[in-house]
N, C-alpha and C positions, 0 to 999 in steps of 0.2 A: 616501484610497486604501487599500483593505483587501483582504487575501486572503480568500477566501470559504469555505474549507474544505480538507479533504484531497482531492487530485486523484487520486493513485495511490500505491501502495507497491510497491517492487521488492525481491525477495528472491533467494536463491541456492539452486539445486537441483543435486545431483549425480546425480539419478535422474529425468530429465525425463519419461520414459515413465510411470513410477509417479506422478509429480507430476501429469501431465495426468489420469490416471485418478482420483486422489483429488479434485482440485478440480472436475472435471466430474461424476463419478459419485457421489461421497460428498457433497460440498458443493453440488452441483447448479448451479454457476456455468457460464456459457457461455464457451467459448474463442472470443474475438471477434477476435483477431489472432494469426496464426502467422507470426512474422517472425524476424529474427536481431538479435543485439546489434550495433548500428550501429558500435560501436568494436571489436568482436571478432566478425567475421562467421563464425567457426568454430562459434559457439554459437547455439542458439535463444534467442529472447526471446518468451515466451508471455504473453498477456494474458487473464486471466479477469475477467468482469464481469457486468453485467446483460445483457438481451437485445440492446442496441445499443451497449454499451460507453460508457455515460454517464460523464462526468467525475465522480469521487467514488466510483466502483464498481470501479475497476481494481486487481486484485491481480496483479502480474506477476512473472515469474521468468526469471533468467538461467540458462542451462544450462552450468554450469561443473563440471569433475571435481575438486572441491575436497574436502579432508578436512573432517570435522565441525567446526563452529565451537567456539571456546572462549568460553563465556559470561562476561560481565562488564560493567563500566561502559563509558562512552563508546560506547554502542550503542543501537539500538532493540531493546526487549525484549518488546514485546507488540503484536500487531496485532488490533484489535477489528473484528468484522464485525457489522453492525447487522441486527437483526430486530425484530419488534414483538410484545410481550406475553408474560406469564408462560407462557401455554399453549403459545406457539410455542417458548419455551426448553425446556419440558418435552417437547415433541414432539421437539426436537433431541437432548435427552439420551437419549431412548429410541432414536432412530435411530442415534446414535453407538454406543450399547451394542450394538444389534443387528448393526452392521457391524464390531464389534470394535475400535472406536476408543476408547482410554482417555480419560476426562475427569474433571474435578473435579466436586464437587457444585455445584449452583446456589447462588450467594451474592450478597449485595448489596455492591457496591463503588462507592464514591463516589455512593451514592444510586441506583444502577442495578443491576438483576438481571443477573448475568453468569455464563456457563458457559465455563470455560477448558478447552482441550484442545490437543493437538499434532498436526501432520501426521506422516507416517511418517518424515520426516527430522529431526523435533524442532523444526520451525517453531512458535513459540509463538503461539497464536491464542485468541480468546475471542469468543463470541457475546454480544452485549449488547442489552438491551431499549432501543430508542431512543425509546420513547414516541410513535412516529409522526412524529418530527421528521426534517427533511432532505427532499431532493427525492423526489417520489413514485417508487417503483420502476417499472422497465420489465420486466414479467414475461416470462420466456422460456418459451414454451409447450412446448418439448421437454425441459425440465429434469425429472429424476427426483424433484424436490422440488415439492410442490404450490404453487400460486401464492401462497397466503396465508402459506406458511412460508419462501419464498425469501429469500435474503440481499439486503438492501436497499442495502447500500453499506459504505463503510469508515468507521472512526473509533469511538472515539478511538484515537490512537496513543500508546504509552508509550515513552519513552526514559530512559536512565540516564546520569547525569553524576556525577563526584566532587565538583564544586563548582558551585553554581548561578549565581553572579554574572555571569560572562562570557557564558553562554548567555542569561541574562535580558536583558542589554543588547541583544543581537542581536534577540531575539524582540520586545521591547517598543519599543525605540528605532528599529530599522531596519525590522522586518517588521510593525510596528503591531499586534502581538497584545497582549492585556491579560490579566494574571493575575486570575482571577475567584474562586478559592478554593484551598484545599489540604486534604489529608487524609493520614492515616498508613497505610502498608501495610508489613507485615513490619518494623515499627519504624523505617521511613524516611519522611521527609516527601516527599509528592508534590505538585507545584505544577501547577495546571491553567491553561493558557493558551488563550484563546479567540480565534478569528479573527472576521471580519466576520459570517459566518453563525452564528447561535447554535444550539447543540445539539451532540450527540456527533459529528456529522459534521464539526465545525469546531473540534475540541479536540486539543491536544497536551499530554500529561501528562508532566511531567519529574520523575523520581524522583532524589533526591539520595542516592547510595550510595557514600560515600568508602571504605568498607572492602572493596569488590569489586576484584578484579584487572581489568586492562584487557582488554576483549574482543578476540578475534581472529576476523575474518570467515572463514566457510566454509559448507559445506552446512548449511542450517537457519537461517542468519543473514539479517538484513535488510541490503540494500545501501544503500538510501536511501528517504526519504519525500519526496513532492512535494505542494506546496500549490497550490490553485487560484487563478488570476487570470482575470478577464474578458479577452477578447482585446484590448479597447481599452486596458487598463492594462499590457500586457506591456512595451512600450517604456519606460514610465515606471518600471517596476520595475528594468529594466536600468540606467537612469540613476540611480535611487536607490541601488542597491548601489555604484555608482562614486562618487556624492557622499559616501557615508559611508566610502569607502576600504575596502570589504569585498572581499577577494579573491574573484573569481568567474570563471566560464568564459567570460563574454560570451554573446552570443545564440547559441543552438544550435537549428537547425530540425530537429525530429524528423519532419517531414512531417505526422503526425497531430495534433501539437501543437508548440508552441515552448517551449523550456526555458532556464532559467538555473540554474546549479549553484553552490553555495557550501558550504564545510565550516564548520560552526559551531565556536566556540572549543574545545569539548570533543571535537571530532573526528567528529561525526555529519554525514553528507552530506545536505544539503537541496537540493531542487529547487523552483523556481517554474515552474509549467507552465500554459500557456494552455488555455482550455476547447476551443478549436477548432483546426483545422477538424473533427476527429473521425474515427472509424474508417470511416465510410461514404464518405469522399472517394475511395477507390480500390477498394471492394468493394460488392457488393449486400448490403444488410442481411440478406437471407434466407440468405446463404451465408457470413457472416463466419466466419473462422477455419478454413475447410475446406482451404485451400491456403496454401503459403508466399507471403507478400506482402512485397515489398521496396520501400523508398523509391526514388524515381526515380534518385537518384545511385548506387545499387547495382545497378540493373537491367542495365547492361552486363556485369556479372560474375555474372549469375543462374546460368548453367550450372555454373560452378565452385563457387559458394556452396552451391547446393542439393545438388550431388553429395557434398559433405562432411558433410551433415546426416544424423543417424541417423533411423530410422523410429520414430515415436511412436504410431502408431495400432494 
C-alpha cells in the first residue's frame, strides 16, 4: 500500500481578493471550488487547479486575517509547480518580469531546472521542469496562459526540520515512502523521499536546518500538505495510523475527498486524502468555482455563511 503523490497543498492568505487575482490571472490556474473552511465557516477556502481540479493539481488557500508568517524550521518552505521544458521556464521568466513579479534566475536544483518566485504575500513558490512526468494535464481553455505553458500540477514540496530522525521514521516506516537521494542546498542536507508514483509529483524534500528559529504560521505560510491515496486504500490508511499508534484526526469526510490528518514529529501537518469523489460531484465542470458551494452538512446555514463572506470578484 503506497501513497501515489501530492494530492493538494493548503496555504494561508490575508488578502484573498488579491490572492484570487494572482493565481488565476498571473499563474493562469482555474478557481475550481469556491467554498469555506469547514472548520471556520467565516473564511473562504479557495481551490486553484487544472481545468477539472484533478488530484495532484490543487493549490488551496484559507482566508485568514493573520499577520505575516515568521519563517523558520518545522514548516513547509517551498511549493513547486510543475511545467515542462526549459523553453517553458524561459517563457514564465519573461511573463513574471512583464507582470512585475520578482523572481530568481533559472537554476538547476536536484537535477531539475527551477524558477523560484513569491506571490504578493510572500508565499514561496517555484516552477520546476518535470520532464513530462506525472498525470497528463487537463488544459483550461479560458486560462490567460497558453495550453502548452500551463501549470501541470504540484510537486516537489519542501519542508524544514531541525532533526531528521523522527520525521524519517514516520515517512518510511508508517507512510511507506523511501529515501531515494539527497543533495545540499544553502549548506544544509536535503533528503528526498519518494512515494509510490515516481517523479517530481510524488516527492517530499526534507531540509535539515537546525540553526533556524521555529516558524510561526501566518499570511504567506503553508498550513498543510496532503498526500494522495486511491479511494480503495483510504480505510486501510486509517487503520495503519492507529496500528502504529500515530495520533491522528480519524476519518474526516470533506465531501469532495476524504481526509486523515496527523502532525509529524517535527510539527508539520500532514493529510492523507482520497482521490475521489472529486469536484464535479456537486457542480457542472463547465462552471466550477463560479459560485459559493458548501458541503451538504453546511447547506442549512447557507444564508448566514454567505452573508458573512467578502466579495472577491
